[in-house]
C-alpha positions in Angstrom: 3.2 6.3 -6.3 -0.3 6.0 -5.1 -2.3 9.4 -4.9 -6.1 8.3 -5.9 -9.4 7.7 -5.5 -12.0 6.6 -2.3 -11.3 3.3 -3.0 -8.2 2.6 -1.4 -9.9 1.0 1.6 -11.0 -2.0 -0.8 -8.7 -2.1 -3.0 -5.7 -2.4 -0.9 -7.7 -4.6 1.1 -5.3 -7.5 0.5 -2.0 -5.7 0.5 0.7 -6.1 3.7 -1.0 -3.2 5.9 0.9 -2.4 9.7 -1.4 -3.1 12.9 0.0 0.4 14.2 -2.3 4.2 13.3 -0.3 6.6 14.3 -1.2 10.0 15.0 0.8 12.6 12.4 1.5 16.0 13.0 1.8 18.9 9.8 5.1 20.5 10.7 6.0 21.8 7.0 4.1 22.7 3.4 6.1 23.2 0.5 5.0 23.4 -3.6 7.3 21.4 -5.6 5.9 21.9 -8.9 2.6 23.9 -9.8 0.4 20.4 -9.2 2.5 19.2 -6.4 3.0 19.5 -2.8 4.8 18.3 0.2 4.3 17.9 3.7 6.9 17.2 6.2 5.4 15.1 9.1 6.1 14.3 12.6 5.5 11.0 13.7 4.7 10.4 17.1 4.0 6.6 17.4 7.8 5.2 17.9 6.8 2.1 17.1 5.2 3.4 13.4 7.4 1.6 10.9 7.9 1.7 7.2 9.9 -0.5 4.1 11.5 1.5 1.5 9.0 1.6 -1.6 5.9 1.7 0.7 2.6 4.2 1.0 0.6 4.8 3.3 -2.8 5.3 4.4 -3.7 8.3 5.3 -6.9 9.8 7.7 -7.9 13.2 8.0 -10.5 14.2 10.7 -13.9 15.7 8.6 -12.5 14.2 5.1 -15.0 10.8 5.0 -12.2 9.2 2.1 -9.3 7.6 3.2 -6.2 8.8 0.9 -3.4 6.8 0.0 0.3 8.0 -0.9 3.6 6.4 -1.4 6.0 8.3 0.1 9.0 10.3 -0.8 11.7 10.5 2.5 13.7 7.2 3.1 13.0 5.0 6.9 16.5 6.7 8.1 14.6 9.6 7.7 12.2 8.8 10.2 14.4 6.9 12.6 16.8 10.1 13.3 13.6 12.4 13.5 10.6 10.6 13.3 10.0 12.6 10.6 8.4 10.9 6.7 7.3 13.2 3.4 4.5 13.0 1.3 4.5 14.6 -2.2 0.9 15.1 -3.2 -0.4 15.5 -6.9 -3.3 17.9 -6.9 -6.7 16.2 -8.0 -10.1 16.5 -6.9 -9.6 13.4 -4.8 -11.1 14.6 -1.1 -7.9 13.8 0.5 -5.6 15.4 -2.2 -8.1 18.1 -2.0 -8.0 19.3 1.5 -3.8 18.6 1.0 -4.2 21.8 -1.7 -6.1 23.1 -0.2 -6.6 23.2 3.1 -3.9 21.8 5.3 -2.0 24.1 7.1 1.0 23.8 9.4 -0.2 22.0 13.0 -3.4 19.7 11.3 -3.0 16.2 13.0 -4.2 13.0 11.1 -2.8 9.2 11.8 -1.5 7.5 8.8 -0.8 3.4 8.2 1.9 2.4 6.4 1.5 -1.1 3.5 2.5 -2.3 0.3 4.7 -4.7 -1.3 6.5 -2.5 -3.0 9.3 -3.1 -1.3 13.0 -2.5 -0.7 14.5 -4.0 1.9 18.4 -4.9 0.9 20.3 -7.2 4.0 22.8 -4.3 5.2 25.2 -7.4 4.8 25.4 -8.3 1.6 26.5 -6.2 -1.0 23.0 -4.3 -2.7 22.3 -5.4 -6.4 22.3 -3.0 -8.8 19.8 -1.1 -9.0 17.6 0.2 -12.3 13.9 2.6 -10.8 12.1 4.1 -13.6 9.4 6.7 -13.2 6.9 8.4 -15.3 5.5 11.6 -13.2 4.5 11.1 -9.5 6.1 7.4 -9.6 9.0 9.2 -9.1 8.4 9.1 -4.9 8.8 5.9 -4.1 11.8 5.7 -5.7 13.1 8.8 -5.0 12.7 6.8 -1.7 14.5 4.1 -2.9 17.3 5.8 -4.0 18.0 7.4 -0.6 17.4 4.0 1.0 20.0 2.4 -1.4 22.5 4.7 -0.9 21.6 4.8 2.8 23.1 1.0 3.1 25.8 1.6 0.1 27.1 3.9 2.5 27.0 2.1 5.7 28.6 -0.9 4.1 30.9 1.0 2.8 31.9 2.3 6.1 32.4 -1.5 7.4 34.4 -2.3 4.5 32.3 -4.5 3.2 33.7 -5.1 -0.3 31.1 -4.6 -3.8 30.4 -1.5 -5.4 26.6 -1.6 -6.3 25.2 0.8 -9.5 21.6 2.8 -9.8 20.5 4.0 -12.8 17.5 6.2 -12.4 14.8 6.8 -15.5 12.5 9.6 -14.8 10.0 10.7 -17.6 7.4 14.0 -16.9 5.0 15.7 -19.3 7.1 19.6 -18.8 10.9 20.0 -16.7 9.0 22.4 -14.1 7.1 18.3 -12.9 10.1 17.0 -13.0 10.2 16.9 -8.3 12.9 16.8 -6.8 14.9 18.1 -10.3 18.1 20.0 -8.5 18.7 17.7 -5.4 19.0 14.4 -8.0 21.1 16.2 -10.1 23.0 16.6 -6.9 23.1 12.6 -6.4 24.0 12.0 -9.6 27.0 14.2 -9.0 28.3 13.6 -5.8 28.3 9.7 -6.0 30.1 7.8 -9.2 27.8 4.4 -8.6 24.4 6.8 -9.6 23.2 7.8 -13.2 20.0 9.5 -13.9 18.6 10.7 -16.7 15.8 13.2 -17.4 12.9 12.7 -20.1 10.4 15.3 -20.9 7.8 14.0 -23.1 5.4 16.7 -24.3 7.6 20.2 -24.2 10.6 20.4 -25.7 13.6 21.3 -23.8 17.5 21.9 -24.8 18.3 18.7 -24.3 21.8 18.4 -21.9 23.6 14.9 -20.6 21.2 14.4 -18.5 18.1 15.6 -20.1 16.3 14.3 -23.4 13.8 15.1 -25.2 10.6 12.3 -25.8 10.2 9.3 -24.2 12.0 6.6 -22.9 12.2 3.8 -25.4 14.1 0.4 -25.2 16.6 1.4 -27.1 17.4 4.2 -25.2 16.9 2.1 -21.6 19.9 -0.8 -23.4 21.8 2.1 -24.8 21.9 3.4 -21.1 22.4 -0.2 -19.4 25.5 -0.8 -22.0 27.3 2.3 -20.8 26.2 2.1 -17.2 28.1 -1.9 -17.4 24.2 -2.7 -15.7 23.8 -5.6 -16.8 21.9 -7.3 -14.0 19.8 -7.0 -10.9 16.5 -5.3 -10.0 13.8 -3.1 -11.9 12.0 -0.6 -9.8 8.9 0.4 -11.5 6.3 3.3 -10.5 3.8 5.5 -12.5 0.5 5.2 -14.5 -0.5 1.8 -15.5 0.0 2.2 -19.8 4.0 3.2 -18.7 4.2 0.5 -16.3 2.8 -1.8 -18.5 5.1 -1.3 -21.5 8.6 -0.6 -19.1 7.9 -4.0 -17.7 8.3 -5.6 -21.2 11.4 -3.4 -22.1 12.6 -4.3 -19.3 12.4 -8.0 -19.9 13.8 -7.8 -22.9 17.1 -6.1 -21.2 17.6 -9.4 -19.8 15.9 -9.0 -16.4 14.2 -11.7 -15.3 10.2 -11.4 -14.3 11.6 -12.1 -9.9 13.7 -9.2 -10.3 11.3 -7.2 -11.8 8.7 -4.9 -9.4 6.0 -2.6 -9.4 3.2 -1.4 -8.0 -0.1 -3.4 -8.9 -3.2 -1.7 -6.6 -5.5 -1.4 -9.2 
């Protein structure tokens, strides 16, 4: 969910990064919520690539600070159209502030991909089941991972590879308006029998239904959803604020997932 401050280069210095720094052109800008903007970028260097879950360093002309933002679009979109999407939450951090107040279609910037928070399944081996747990804009890399999971799953199905892997996404936000990608996620849940998505609203009270629940993600909630879906093993990916991640990591271990199957962002 990287969307942080001027320490980006320093704090990620030891984290896997590509050597390639590609020019990127801003092709489209839209609002996902009152605080989040979506930038659709055209990547100019054909050698630029990334893996699901990774982030980019963003180098902006005239901005002395390097931005760090998780990629929300899947790798196959880049392969098909040379496009990459970033959902950036507003802050006073110079790169995020630039994205919200100065960025315009046609602007040129540069990107470098990196990070160890990676989902990269073997395309010829049935995918493991996945549990994705997102807090706030921590949905960004998990939205990318979910799409990549479904892409690989569809390729395997078309190749008659046996196995029906499942994915559960638990997504927490303070208000319904901050549930970015809400409609897209509902469509995925409706169109794929192996996808279960639950939304949690922590501050506003909303009318609950099959998808939306008031309150935080508690252990009993995780345990119940895993029981209902029959998901007892696989991989867990967690992204969100530090305190959120720490709690969800404990819950995941208590639910029976081994330490080496739980993946979190450790950039701080």
